[in-house]
PQR file with spaces between the fields and no chain letter, atoms N, CA, C, O and H, PARSE charges and radii, in Angstrom:
ATOM       1  N    MET     1      35.653   35.145   55.316 -0.4000 1.5000
ATOM       2  CA   MET     1      34.515   34.362   54.912 -0.0000 2.0000
ATOM       3  C    MET     1      33.242   35.240   55.102  0.5500 1.7000
ATOM       4  O    MET     1      32.972   35.767   56.182 -0.5500 1.4000
ATOM       5  N    ASN     2      32.491   35.360   54.002 -0.4000 1.5000
ATOM       6  CA   ASN     2      31.262   36.126   54.038 -0.0000 2.0000
ATOM       7  C    ASN     2      30.106   35.348   54.611  0.5500 1.7000
ATOM       8  O    ASN     2      30.229   34.155   54.887 -0.5500 1.4000
ATOM       9  H    ASN     2      32.710   34.932   53.125  0.4000 1.0000
ATOM      10  N    LEU     3      28.954   36.031   54.797 -0.4000 1.5000
ATOM      11  CA   LEU     3      27.793   35.314   55.399 -0.0000 2.0000
ATOM      12  C    LEU     3      27.391   34.109   54.598  0.5500 1.7000
ATOM      13  O    LEU     3      27.119   33.049   55.160 -0.5500 1.4000
ATOM      14  H    LEU     3      28.854   37.001   54.573  0.4000 1.0000
ATOM      15  N    TYR     4      27.350   34.255   53.274 -0.4000 1.5000
ATOM      16  CA   TYR     4      26.853   33.099   52.486 -0.0000 2.0000
ATOM      17  C    TYR     4      27.856   31.887   52.647  0.5500 1.7000
ATOM      18  O    TYR     4      27.437   30.732   52.710 -0.5500 1.4000
ATOM      19  H    TYR     4      27.571   35.116   52.816  0.4000 1.0000
ATOM      20  N    GLU     5      29.099   32.178   52.705 -0.4000 1.5000
ATOM      21  CA   GLU     5      30.140   31.113   52.852 -0.0000 2.0000
ATOM      22  C    GLU     5      29.911   30.407   54.169  0.5500 1.7000
ATOM      23  O    GLU     5      29.986   29.180   54.238 -0.5500 1.4000
ATOM      24  H    GLU     5      29.440   33.117   52.654  0.4000 1.0000
ATOM      25  N    ARG     6      29.625   31.184   55.242 -0.4000 1.5000
ATOM      26  CA   ARG     6      29.344   30.637   56.539 -0.0000 2.0000
ATOM      27  C    ARG     6      28.026   29.771   56.541  0.5500 1.7000
ATOM      28  O    ARG     6      27.915   28.693   57.125 -0.5500 1.4000
ATOM      29  H    ARG     6      29.564   32.181   55.186  0.4000 1.0000
ATOM      30  N    PHE     7      27.081   30.371   55.833 -0.4000 1.5000
ATOM      31  CA   PHE     7      25.765   29.659   55.696 -0.0000 2.0000
ATOM      32  C    PHE     7      25.983   28.360   54.947  0.5500 1.7000
ATOM      33  O    PHE     7      25.480   27.317   55.365 -0.5500 1.4000
ATOM      34  H    PHE     7      27.171   31.247   55.358  0.4000 1.0000
ATOM      35  N    ARG     8      26.699   28.400   53.882 -0.4000 1.5000
ATOM      36  CA   ARG     8      26.994   27.175   53.045 -0.0000 2.0000
ATOM      37  C    ARG     8      27.740   26.120   53.916  0.5500 1.7000
ATOM      38  O    ARG     8      27.434   24.929   53.873 -0.5500 1.4000
ATOM      39  H    ARG     8      27.107   29.247   53.543  0.4000 1.0000
ATOM      40  N    GLN     9      28.667   26.580   54.657 -0.4000 1.5000
ATOM      41  CA   GLN     9      29.442   25.667   55.576 -0.0000 2.0000
ATOM      42  C    GLN     9      28.481   24.957   56.598  0.5500 1.7000
ATOM      43  O    GLN     9      28.578   23.750   56.820 -0.5500 1.4000
ATOM      44  H    GLN     9      28.915   27.548   54.691  0.4000 1.0000
ATOM      45  N    LEU    10      27.576   25.736   57.194 -0.4000 1.5000
ATOM      46  CA   LEU    10      26.632   25.138   58.115 -0.0000 2.0000
ATOM      47  C    LEU    10      25.713   24.109   57.374  0.5500 1.7000
ATOM      48  O    LEU    10      25.390   23.058   57.928 -0.5500 1.4000
ATOM      49  H    LEU    10      27.497   26.717   57.014  0.4000 1.0000
ATOM      50  N    MET    11      25.327   24.410   56.196 -0.4000 1.5000
ATOM      51  CA   MET    11      24.480   23.448   55.393 -0.0000 2.0000
ATOM      52  C    MET    11      25.286   22.197   55.161  0.5500 1.7000
ATOM      53  O    MET    11      24.784   21.089   55.345 -0.5500 1.4000
ATOM      54  H    MET    11      25.590   25.263   55.746  0.4000 1.0000
ATOM      55  N    SER    12      26.504   22.356   54.767 -0.4000 1.5000
ATOM      56  CA   SER    12      27.404   21.193   54.465 -0.0000 2.0000
ATOM      57  C    SER    12      27.583   20.330   55.740  0.5500 1.7000
ATOM      58  O    SER    12      27.440   19.108   55.703 -0.5500 1.4000
ATOM      59  H    SER    12      26.912   23.256   54.618  0.4000 1.0000
ATOM      60  N    GLU    13      27.893   20.993   56.846 -0.4000 1.5000
ATOM      61  CA   GLU    13      28.158   20.250   58.073 -0.0000 2.0000
ATOM      62  C    GLU    13      26.963   19.435   58.467  0.5500 1.7000
ATOM      63  O    GLU    13      27.112   18.343   59.015 -0.5500 1.4000
ATOM      64  H    GLU    13      28.009   21.986   56.877  0.4000 1.0000
ATOM      65  N    ARG    14      25.722   19.961   58.189 -0.4000 1.5000
ATOM      66  CA   ARG    14      24.542   19.325   58.688 -0.0000 2.0000
ATOM      67  C    ARG    14      23.860   18.500   57.488  0.5500 1.7000
ATOM      68  O    ARG    14      22.796   17.907   57.669 -0.5500 1.4000
ATOM      69  H    ARG    14      25.601   20.849   57.744  0.4000 1.0000
ATOM      70  N    ASN    15      24.483   18.494   56.336 -0.4000 1.5000
ATOM      71  CA   ASN    15      23.930   17.786   55.178 -0.0000 2.0000
ATOM      72  C    ASN    15      22.523   18.281   54.887  0.5500 1.7000
ATOM      73  O    ASN    15      21.608   17.473   54.730 -0.5500 1.4000
ATOM      74  H    ASN    15      25.347   18.975   56.189  0.4000 1.0000
ATOM      75  N    ILE    16      22.336   19.570   54.814 -0.4000 1.5000
ATOM      76  CA   ILE    16      21.011   20.174   54.558 -0.0000 2.0000
ATOM      77  C    ILE    16      21.143   21.027   53.239  0.5500 1.7000
ATOM      78  O    ILE    16      22.152   21.702   53.033 -0.5500 1.4000
ATOM      79  H    ILE    16      23.080   20.226   54.942  0.4000 1.0000
ATOM      80  N    THR    17      20.156   20.978   52.409 -0.4000 1.5000
ATOM      81  CA   THR    17      20.150   21.727   51.159 -0.0000 2.0000
ATOM      82  C    THR    17      19.550   23.078   51.376  0.5500 1.7000
ATOM      83  O    THR    17      18.816   23.293   52.340 -0.5500 1.4000
ATOM      84  H    THR    17      19.336   20.430   52.576  0.4000 1.0000
ATOM      85  N    SER    18      19.867   24.036   50.451 -0.4000 1.5000
ATOM      86  CA   SER    18      19.246   25.378   50.568 -0.0000 2.0000
ATOM      87  C    SER    18      17.780   25.274   50.369  0.5500 1.7000
ATOM      88  O    SER    18      17.045   26.087   50.929 -0.5500 1.4000
ATOM      89  H    SER    18      20.463   23.861   49.668  0.4000 1.0000
ATOM      90  N    TYR    19      17.268   24.277   49.567 -0.4000 1.5000
ATOM      91  CA   TYR    19      15.849   24.094   49.395 -0.0000 2.0000
ATOM      92  C    TYR    19      15.248   23.764   50.795  0.5500 1.7000
ATOM      93  O    TYR    19      14.205   24.328   51.126 -0.5500 1.4000
ATOM      94  H    TYR    19      17.866   23.616   49.113  0.4000 1.0000
ATOM      95  N    GLN    20      15.812   22.942   51.570 -0.4000 1.5000
ATOM      96  CA   GLN    20      15.295   22.505   52.883 -0.0000 2.0000
ATOM      97  C    GLN    20      15.315   23.743   53.786  0.5500 1.7000
ATOM      98  O    GLN    20      14.336   23.977   54.495 -0.5500 1.4000
ATOM      99  H    GLN    20      16.659   22.484   51.300  0.4000 1.0000
ATOM     100  N    VAL    21      16.372   24.533   53.790 -0.4000 1.5000
ATOM     101  CA   VAL    21      16.462   25.721   54.645 -0.0000 2.0000
ATOM     102  C    VAL    21      15.363   26.691   54.234  0.5500 1.7000
ATOM     103  O    VAL    21      14.692   27.267   55.091 -0.5500 1.4000
ATOM     104  H    VAL    21      17.167   24.343   53.213  0.4000 1.0000
ATOM     105  N    SER    22      15.175   26.875   52.938 -0.4000 1.5000
ATOM     106  CA   SER    22      14.151   27.740   52.432 -0.0000 2.0000
ATOM     107  C    SER    22      12.739   27.300   52.911  0.5500 1.7000
ATOM     108  O    SER    22      11.949   28.108   53.399 -0.5500 1.4000
ATOM     109  H    SER    22      15.720   26.407   52.242  0.4000 1.0000
ATOM     110  N    LYS    23      12.465   26.017   52.753 -0.4000 1.5000
ATOM     111  CA   LYS    23      11.218   25.468   53.094 -0.0000 2.0000
ATOM     112  C    LYS    23      10.908   25.620   54.639  0.5500 1.7000
ATOM     113  O    LYS    23       9.804   25.979   55.047 -0.5500 1.4000
ATOM     114  H    LYS    23      13.106   25.360   52.356  0.4000 1.0000
ATOM     115  N    ASP    24      11.952   25.325   55.443 -0.4000 1.5000
ATOM     116  CA   ASP    24      11.800   25.421   56.899 -0.0000 2.0000
ATOM     117  C    ASP    24      11.784   26.794   57.495  0.5500 1.7000
ATOM     118  O    ASP    24      11.202   26.995   58.561 -0.5500 1.4000
ATOM     119  H    ASP    24      12.849   25.033   55.111  0.4000 1.0000
ATOM     120  N    THR    25      12.410   27.758   56.837 -0.4000 1.5000
ATOM     121  CA   THR    25      12.565   29.089   57.416 -0.0000 2.0000
ATOM     122  C    THR    25      11.653   30.114   56.694  0.5500 1.7000
ATOM     123  O    THR    25      11.372   31.172   57.257 -0.5500 1.4000
ATOM     124  H    THR    25      12.883   27.595   55.971  0.4000 1.0000
ATOM     125  N    GLY    26      11.211   29.833   55.519 -0.4000 1.5000
ATOM     126  CA   GLY    26      10.483   30.778   54.741 -0.0000 2.0000
ATOM     127  C    GLY    26      11.280   31.856   54.036  0.5500 1.7000
ATOM     128  O    GLY    26      10.738   32.809   53.475 -0.5500 1.4000
ATOM     129  H    GLY    26      11.440   28.973   55.062  0.4000 1.0000
ATOM     130  N    VAL    27      12.580   31.668   54.088 -0.4000 1.5000
ATOM     131  CA   VAL    27      13.521   32.508   53.320 -0.0000 2.0000
ATOM     132  C    VAL    27      13.603   31.926   51.947  0.5500 1.7000
ATOM     133  O    VAL    27      13.999   30.774   51.770 -0.5500 1.4000
ATOM     134  H    VAL    27      13.020   30.894   54.543  0.4000 1.0000
ATOM     135  N    SER    28      13.220   32.737   50.946 -0.4000 1.5000
ATOM     136  CA   SER    28      13.054   32.137   49.633 -0.0000 2.0000
ATOM     137  C    SER    28      14.447   31.731   49.004  0.5500 1.7000
ATOM     138  O    SER    28      15.502   32.284   49.314 -0.5500 1.4000
ATOM     139  H    SER    28      12.899   33.673   51.090  0.4000 1.0000
ATOM     140  N    GLN    29      14.343   30.779   48.153 -0.4000 1.5000
ATOM     141  CA   GLN    29      15.554   30.302   47.430 -0.0000 2.0000
ATOM     142  C    GLN    29      16.146   31.431   46.596  0.5500 1.7000
ATOM     143  O    GLN    29      17.360   31.516   46.413 -0.5500 1.4000
ATOM     144  H    GLN    29      13.486   30.330   47.901  0.4000 1.0000
ATOM     145  N    THR    30      15.212   32.350   46.061 -0.4000 1.5000
ATOM     146  CA   THR    30      15.778   33.443   45.283 -0.0000 2.0000
ATOM     147  C    THR    30      16.625   34.367   46.161  0.5500 1.7000
ATOM     148  O    THR    30      17.676   34.863   45.755 -0.5500 1.4000
ATOM     149  H    THR    30      14.226   32.281   46.209  0.4000 1.0000
ATOM     150  N    THR    31      16.115   34.580   47.396 -0.4000 1.5000
ATOM     151  CA   THR    31      16.893   35.394   48.351 -0.0000 2.0000
ATOM     152  C    THR    31      18.229   34.804   48.620  0.5500 1.7000
ATOM     153  O    THR    31      19.242   35.504   48.623 -0.5500 1.4000
ATOM     154  H    THR    31      15.261   34.178   47.725  0.4000 1.0000
ATOM     155  N    LEU    32      18.244   33.511   48.849 -0.4000 1.5000
ATOM     156  CA   LEU    32      19.460   32.775   49.082 -0.0000 2.0000
ATOM     157  C    LEU    32      20.444   32.899   47.923  0.5500 1.7000
ATOM     158  O    LEU    32      21.645   33.090   48.116 -0.5500 1.4000
ATOM     159  H    LEU    32      17.421   32.943   48.847  0.4000 1.0000
ATOM     160  N    SER    33      19.899   32.784   46.719 -0.4000 1.5000
ATOM     161  CA   SER    33      20.654   32.903   45.493 -0.0000 2.0000
ATOM     162  C    SER    33      21.224   34.287   45.336  0.5500 1.7000
ATOM     163  O    SER    33      22.354   34.420   44.867 -0.5500 1.4000
ATOM     164  H    SER    33      18.924   32.629   46.563  0.4000 1.0000
ATOM     165  N    TYR    34      20.519   35.304   45.697 -0.4000 1.5000
ATOM     166  CA   TYR    34      20.987   36.684   45.581 -0.0000 2.0000
ATOM     167  C    TYR    34      22.130   36.876   46.607  0.5500 1.7000
ATOM     168  O    TYR    34      23.108   37.561   46.308 -0.5500 1.4000
ATOM     169  H    TYR    34      19.601   35.196   46.079  0.4000 1.0000
ATOM     170  N    TRP    35      22.018   36.289   47.787 -0.4000 1.5000
ATOM     171  CA   TRP    35      23.085   36.394   48.758 -0.0000 2.0000
ATOM     172  C    TRP    35      24.364   35.766   48.188  0.5500 1.7000
ATOM     173  O    TRP    35      25.466   36.303   48.299 -0.5500 1.4000
ATOM     174  H    TRP    35      21.224   35.732   48.030  0.4000 1.0000
ATOM     175  N    LYS    36      24.145   34.588   47.566 -0.4000 1.5000
ATOM     176  CA   LYS    36      25.312   33.838   47.053 -0.0000 2.0000
ATOM     177  C    LYS    36      25.991   34.646   45.953  0.5500 1.7000
ATOM     178  O    LYS    36      27.220   34.701   45.899 -0.5500 1.4000
ATOM     179  H    LYS    36      23.250   34.153   47.476  0.4000 1.0000
ATOM     180  N    SER    37      25.258   35.237   45.127 -0.4000 1.5000
ATOM     181  CA   SER    37      25.825   36.000   43.956 -0.0000 2.0000
ATOM     182  C    SER    37      26.264   37.383   44.342  0.5500 1.7000
ATOM     183  O    SER    37      26.897   38.066   43.537 -0.5500 1.4000
ATOM     184  H    SER    37      24.260   35.193   45.170  0.4000 1.0000
ATOM     185  N    GLY    38      25.957   37.827   45.541 -0.4000 1.5000
ATOM     186  CA   GLY    38      26.301   39.151   45.951 -0.0000 2.0000
ATOM     187  C    GLY    38      25.391   40.336   45.454  0.5500 1.7000
ATOM     188  O    GLY    38      25.655   41.529   45.602 -0.5500 1.4000
ATOM     189  H    GLY    38      25.443   37.272   46.195  0.4000 1.0000
ATOM     190  N    ARG    39      24.271   39.810   44.837 -0.4000 1.5000
ATOM     191  CA   ARG    39      23.291   40.812   44.298 -0.0000 2.0000
ATOM     192  C    ARG    39      22.555   41.525   45.397  0.5500 1.7000
ATOM     193  O    ARG    39      22.042   42.619   45.163 -0.5500 1.4000
ATOM     194  H    ARG    39      24.057   38.841   44.716  0.4000 1.0000
ATOM     195  N    SER    40      22.475   40.967   46.581 -0.4000 1.5000
ATOM     196  CA   SER    40      21.913   41.593   47.704 -0.0000 2.0000
ATOM     197  C    SER    40      22.521   41.083   49.008  0.5500 1.7000
ATOM     198  O    SER    40      23.108   40.002   49.063 -0.5500 1.4000
ATOM     199  H    SER    40      22.892   40.078   46.771  0.4000 1.0000
ATOM     200  N    LYS    41      22.361   41.905   50.070 -0.4000 1.5000
ATOM     201  CA   LYS    41      22.798   41.534   51.360 -0.0000 2.0000
ATOM     202  C    LYS    41      21.498   41.168   52.191  0.5500 1.7000
ATOM     203  O    LYS    41      20.441   41.777   52.024 -0.5500 1.4000
ATOM     204  H    LYS    41      21.885   42.783   50.026  0.4000 1.0000
ATOM     205  N    PRO    42      21.637   40.212   53.027 -0.5600 1.5000
ATOM     206  CA   PRO    42      20.439   39.743   53.771  0.2800 2.0000
ATOM     207  C    PRO    42      20.022   40.803   54.770  0.5500 1.7000
ATOM     208  O    PRO    42      20.821   41.558   55.326 -0.5500 1.4000
ATOM     209  N    LYS    43      18.695   40.803   54.959 -0.4000 1.5000
ATOM     210  CA   LYS    43      18.141   41.653   56.001 -0.0000 2.0000
ATOM     211  C    LYS    43      18.305   40.931   57.368  0.5500 1.7000
ATOM     212  O    LYS    43      18.394   39.705   57.435 -0.5500 1.4000
ATOM     213  H    LYS    43      18.046   40.191   54.508  0.4000 1.0000
ATOM     214  N    LEU    44      18.340   41.703   58.396 -0.4000 1.5000
ATOM     215  CA   LEU    44      18.606   41.204   59.755 -0.0000 2.0000
ATOM     216  C    LEU    44      17.552   40.144   60.108  0.5500 1.7000
ATOM     217  O    LEU    44      17.892   39.105   60.674 -0.5500 1.4000
ATOM     218  H    LEU    44      18.269   42.699   58.342  0.4000 1.0000
ATOM     219  N    ASP    45      16.287   40.395   59.782 -0.4000 1.5000
ATOM     220  CA   ASP    45      15.261   39.403   60.192 -0.0000 2.0000
ATOM     221  C    ASP    45      15.499   38.024   59.585  0.5500 1.7000
ATOM     222  O    ASP    45      15.192   36.992   60.181 -0.5500 1.4000
ATOM     223  H    ASP    45      16.011   41.239   59.322  0.4000 1.0000
ATOM     224  N    LYS    46      16.060   38.049   58.367 -0.4000 1.5000
ATOM     225  CA   LYS    46      16.314   36.738   57.708 -0.0000 2.0000
ATOM     226  C    LYS    46      17.579   36.084   58.310  0.5500 1.7000
ATOM     227  O    LYS    46      17.645   34.862   58.440 -0.5500 1.4000
ATOM     228  H    LYS    46      16.309   38.888   57.883  0.4000 1.0000
ATOM     229  N    ILE    47      18.551   36.888   58.664 -0.4000 1.5000
ATOM     230  CA   ILE    47      19.767   36.325   59.322 -0.0000 2.0000
ATOM     231  C    ILE    47      19.371   35.685   60.595  0.5500 1.7000
ATOM     232  O    ILE    47      19.859   34.610   60.944 -0.5500 1.4000
ATOM     233  H    ILE    47      18.497   37.881   58.558  0.4000 1.0000
ATOM     234  N    ILE    48      18.446   36.363   61.330 -0.4000 1.5000
ATOM     235  CA   ILE    48      17.966   35.784   62.647 -0.0000 2.0000
ATOM     236  C    ILE    48      17.273   34.419   62.439  0.5500 1.7000
ATOM     237  O    ILE    48      17.499   33.480   63.203 -0.5500 1.4000
ATOM     238  H    ILE    48      18.050   37.236   61.046  0.4000 1.0000
ATOM     239  N    LYS    49      16.430   34.324   61.399 -0.4000 1.5000
ATOM     240  CA   LYS    49      15.788   33.090   61.093 -0.0000 2.0000
ATOM     241  C    LYS    49      16.810   32.030   60.811  0.5500 1.7000
ATOM     242  O    LYS    49      16.655   30.905   61.285 -0.5500 1.4000
ATOM     243  H    LYS    49      16.246   35.087   60.778  0.4000 1.0000
ATOM     244  N    ILE    50      17.865   32.330   60.053 -0.4000 1.5000
ATOM     245  CA   ILE    50      18.868   31.354   59.746 -0.0000 2.0000
ATOM     246  C    ILE    50      19.626   30.940   61.002  0.5500 1.7000
ATOM     247  O    ILE    50      19.867   29.752   61.214 -0.5500 1.4000
ATOM     248  H    ILE    50      17.991   33.244   59.668  0.4000 1.0000
ATOM     249  N    ALA    51      19.990   31.869   61.807 -0.4000 1.5000
ATOM     250  CA   ALA    51      20.727   31.574   63.062 -0.0000 2.0000
ATOM     251  C    ALA    51      19.859   30.652   63.951  0.5500 1.7000
ATOM     252  O    ALA    51      20.364   29.668   64.492 -0.5500 1.4000
ATOM     253  H    ALA    51      19.795   32.834   61.635  0.4000 1.0000
ATOM     254  N    ILE    52      18.603   30.956   64.094 -0.4000 1.5000
ATOM     255  CA   ILE    52      17.672   30.110   64.898 -0.0000 2.0000
ATOM     256  C    ILE    52      17.633   28.732   64.299  0.5500 1.7000
ATOM     257  O    ILE    52      17.738   27.724   64.998 -0.5500 1.4000
ATOM     258  H    ILE    52      18.193   31.755   63.655  0.4000 1.0000
ATOM     259  N    TYR    53      17.479   28.704   62.997 -0.4000 1.5000
ATOM     260  CA   TYR    53      17.330   27.367   62.287 -0.0000 2.0000
ATOM     261  C    TYR    53      18.525   26.468   62.568  0.5500 1.7000
ATOM     262  O    TYR    53      18.371   25.283   62.863 -0.5500 1.4000
ATOM     263  H    TYR    53      17.393   29.523   62.430  0.4000 1.0000
ATOM     264  N    PHE    54      19.720   27.047   62.473 -0.4000 1.5000
ATOM     265  CA   PHE    54      20.973   26.269   62.697 -0.0000 2.0000
ATOM     266  C    PHE    54      21.388   26.295   64.185  0.5500 1.7000
ATOM     267  O    PHE    54      22.400   25.702   64.558 -0.5500 1.4000
ATOM     268  H    PHE    54      19.846   28.010   62.234  0.4000 1.0000
ATOM     269  N    ASN    55      20.616   26.969   65.010 -0.4000 1.5000
ATOM     270  CA   ASN    55      20.964   27.002   66.465 -0.0000 2.0000
ATOM     271  C    ASN    55      22.363   27.513   66.683  0.5500 1.7000
ATOM     272  O    ASN    55      23.152   26.932   67.429 -0.5500 1.4000
ATOM     273  H    ASN    55      19.793   27.451   64.707  0.4000 1.0000
ATOM     274  N    VAL    56      22.665   28.638   66.002 -0.4000 1.5000
ATOM     275  CA   VAL    56      24.021   29.235   66.191 -0.0000 2.0000
ATOM     276  C    VAL    56      23.808   30.684   66.618  0.5500 1.7000
ATOM     277  O    VAL    56      22.775   31.275   66.305 -0.5500 1.4000
ATOM     278  H    VAL    56      22.025   29.110   65.397  0.4000 1.0000
ATOM     279  N    PRO    57      24.784   31.266   67.337 -0.5600 1.5000
ATOM     280  CA   PRO    57      24.707   32.691   67.704  0.2800 2.0000
ATOM     281  C    PRO    57      24.768   33.568   66.461  0.5500 1.7000
ATOM     282  O    PRO    57      25.362   33.142   65.471 -0.5500 1.4000
ATOM     283  N    LEU    58      24.199   34.748   66.450 -0.4000 1.5000
ATOM     284  CA   LEU    58      24.266   35.621   65.291 -0.0000 2.0000
ATOM     285  C    LEU    58      25.704   35.900   64.882  0.5500 1.7000
ATOM     286  O    LEU    58      26.027   35.942   63.695 -0.5500 1.4000
ATOM     287  H    LEU    58      23.717   35.094   67.254  0.4000 1.0000
ATOM     288  N    ASP    59      26.579   36.094   65.894 -0.4000 1.5000
ATOM     289  CA   ASP    59      27.916   36.505   65.540 -0.0000 2.0000
ATOM     290  C    ASP    59      28.694   35.381   64.832  0.5500 1.7000
ATOM     291  O    ASP    59      29.759   35.606   64.257 -0.5500 1.4000
ATOM     292  H    ASP    59      26.317   36.060   66.859  0.4000 1.0000
ATOM     293  N    GLU    60      28.151   34.217   64.891 -0.4000 1.5000
ATOM     294  CA   GLU    60      28.803   33.148   64.078 -0.0000 2.0000
ATOM     295  C    GLU    60      28.515   33.262   62.585  0.5500 1.7000
ATOM     296  O    GLU    60      29.242   32.758   61.729 -0.5500 1.4000
ATOM     297  H    GLU    60      27.286   34.035   65.358  0.4000 1.0000
ATOM     298  N    LEU    61      27.395   33.965   62.323 -0.4000 1.5000
ATOM     299  CA   LEU    61      26.976   34.062   60.918 -0.0000 2.0000
ATOM     300  C    LEU    61      27.379   35.468   60.356  0.5500 1.7000
ATOM     301  O    LEU    61      27.755   35.566   59.188 -0.5500 1.4000
ATOM     302  H    LEU    61      26.804   34.374   63.018  0.4000 1.0000
ATOM     303  N    ILE    62      27.305   36.512   61.149 -0.4000 1.5000
ATOM     304  CA   ILE    62      27.492   37.822   60.519 -0.0000 2.0000
ATOM     305  C    ILE    62      28.690   38.609   61.145  0.5500 1.7000
ATOM     306  O    ILE    62      29.140   38.394   62.270 -0.5500 1.4000
ATOM     307  H    ILE    62      27.000   36.433   62.097  0.4000 1.0000
ATOM     308  N    LYS    63      29.116   39.492   60.318 -0.4000 1.5000
ATOM     309  CA   LYS    63      30.060   40.544   60.729 -0.0000 2.0000
ATOM     310  C    LYS    63      29.334   41.800   60.405  0.5500 1.7000
ATOM     311  O    LYS    63      28.372   41.797   59.637 -0.5500 1.4000
ATOM     312  H    LYS    63      28.750   39.667   59.404  0.4000 1.0000
ATOM     313  N    GLU    64      29.775   42.856   60.972 -0.4000 1.5000
ATOM     314  CA   GLU    64      29.132   44.191   60.847 -0.0000 2.0000
ATOM     315  C    GLU    64      28.927   44.554   59.304  0.5500 1.7000
ATOM     316  O    GLU    64      27.882   45.089   58.934 -0.5500 1.4000
ATOM     317  H    GLU    64      30.556   42.859   61.596  0.4000 1.0000
ATOM     318  N    ASP    65      29.902   44.260   58.466 -0.4000 1.5000
ATOM     319  CA   ASP    65      29.816   44.639   57.064 -0.0000 2.0000
ATOM     320  C    ASP    65      28.846   43.701   56.281  0.5500 1.7000
ATOM     321  O    ASP    65      28.562   43.976   55.116 -0.5500 1.4000
ATOM     322  H    ASP    65      30.750   43.825   58.766  0.4000 1.0000
ATOM     323  N    ASP    66      28.362   42.659   56.863 -0.4000 1.5000
ATOM     324  CA   ASP    66      27.374   41.767   56.183 -0.0000 2.0000
ATOM     325  C    ASP    66      25.986   42.344   56.174  0.5500 1.7000
ATOM     326  O    ASP    66      25.140   41.888   55.405 -0.5500 1.4000
ATOM     327  H    ASP    66      28.593   42.435   57.810  0.4000 1.0000
ATOM     328  N    ILE    67      25.706   43.387   57.046 -0.4000 1.5000
ATOM     329  CA   ILE    67      24.424   43.932   57.208 -0.0000 2.0000
ATOM     330  C    ILE    67      24.381   45.291   56.503  0.5500 1.7000
ATOM     331  O    ILE    67      25.238   46.137   56.756 -0.5500 1.4000
ATOM     332  H    ILE    67      26.394   43.758   57.670  0.4000 1.0000
ATOM     333  N    PRO    68      23.397   45.517   55.623 -0.5600 1.5000
ATOM     334  CA   PRO    68      23.275   46.831   55.020  0.2800 2.0000
ATOM     335  C    PRO    68      23.032   47.863   56.046  0.5500 1.7000
ATOM     336  O    PRO    68      22.340   47.600   57.030 -0.5500 1.4000
ATOM     337  N    GLU    69      23.575   49.045   55.864 -0.4000 1.5000
ATOM     338  CA   GLU    69      23.522   50.108   56.874 -0.0000 2.0000
ATOM     339  C    GLU    69      22.118   50.488   57.194  0.5500 1.7000
ATOM     340  O    GLU    69      21.866   50.861   58.340 -0.5500 1.4000
ATOM     341  H    GLU    69      24.137   49.259   55.065  0.4000 1.0000
ATOM     342  N    ASP    70      21.148   50.427   56.263 -0.4000 1.5000
ATOM     343  CA   ASP    70      19.783   50.806   56.652 -0.0000 2.0000
ATOM     344  C    ASP    70      19.191   49.862   57.652  0.5500 1.7000
ATOM     345  O    ASP    70      18.359   50.262   58.466 -0.5500 1.4000
ATOM     346  H    ASP    70      21.354   50.123   55.333  0.4000 1.0000
ATOM     347  N    ASN    71      19.606   48.593   57.612 -0.4000 1.5000
ATOM     348  CA   ASN    71      19.123   47.628   58.647 -0.0000 2.0000
ATOM     349  C    ASN    71      19.685   47.886   60.026  0.5500 1.7000
ATOM     350  O    ASN    71      19.025   47.659   61.040 -0.5500 1.4000
ATOM     351  H    ASN    71      20.281   48.267   56.950  0.4000 1.0000
ATOM     352  N    ILE    72      20.866   48.345   60.046 -0.4000 1.5000
ATOM     353  CA   ILE    72      21.513   48.652   61.365 -0.0000 2.0000
ATOM     354  C    ILE    72      20.820   49.810   61.994  0.5500 1.7000
ATOM     355  O    ILE    72      20.456   49.748   63.168 -0.5500 1.4000
ATOM     356  H    ILE    72      21.403   48.529   59.223  0.4000 1.0000
ATOM     357  N    SER    73      20.629   50.839   61.274 -0.4000 1.5000
ATOM     358  CA   SER    73      20.035   52.060   61.851 -0.0000 2.0000
ATOM     359  C    SER    73      18.536   51.778   62.219  0.5500 1.7000
ATOM     360  O    SER    73      18.031   52.318   63.203 -0.5500 1.4000
ATOM     361  H    SER    73      20.925   50.890   60.320  0.4000 1.0000
ATOM     362  N    MET    74      17.874   50.969   61.454 -0.4000 1.5000
ATOM     363  CA   MET    74      16.494   50.609   61.749 -0.0000 2.0000
ATOM     364  C    MET    74      16.376   49.944   63.130  0.5500 1.7000
ATOM     365  O    MET    74      15.399   50.152   63.849 -0.5500 1.4000
ATOM     366  H    MET    74      18.284   50.530   60.655  0.4000 1.0000
ATOM     367  N    GLN    75      17.351   49.172   63.473 -0.4000 1.5000
ATOM     368  CA   GLN    75      17.290   48.378   64.787 -0.0000 2.0000
ATOM     369  C    GLN    75      17.365   49.338   65.969  0.5500 1.7000
ATOM     370  O    GLN    75      16.951   48.963   67.066 -0.5500 1.4000
ATOM     371  H    GLN    75      18.145   49.003   62.889  0.4000 1.0000
ATOM     372  N    PHE    76      17.869   50.548   65.803 -0.4000 1.5000
ATOM     373  CA   PHE    76      18.099   51.413   66.958 -0.0000 2.0000
ATOM     374  C    PHE    76      17.158   52.600   66.992  0.5500 1.7000
ATOM     375  O    PHE    76      17.386   53.534   67.762 -0.5500 1.4000
ATOM     376  H    PHE    76      18.206   50.853   64.911  0.4000 1.0000
ATOM     377  N    GLN    77      16.115   52.596   66.190 -0.4000 1.5000
ATOM     378  CA   GLN    77      15.188   53.693   66.180 -0.0000 2.0000
ATOM     379  C    GLN    77      14.054   53.366   67.076  0.5500 1.7000
ATOM     380  O    GLN    77      13.132   54.168   67.223 -0.5500 1.4000
ATOM     381  H    GLN    77      15.930   51.838   65.566  0.4000 1.0000
């Protein structure tokens, strides 16, 4: 299950729309759409916002291959 599928599952469990998540977190609907289609991978700061919003640990949302390599190296500089 990729990040978007886990995200969609959380929305479904809580009966929340992507519009509401976007409005509450500031993560644009375009960004969410790109995640869904695979056109882009989410940046770590946005994943953190989603995890906080749903009150779940990061590792419930992401796996190492969900984060673009440039985001990983950025965190350790």
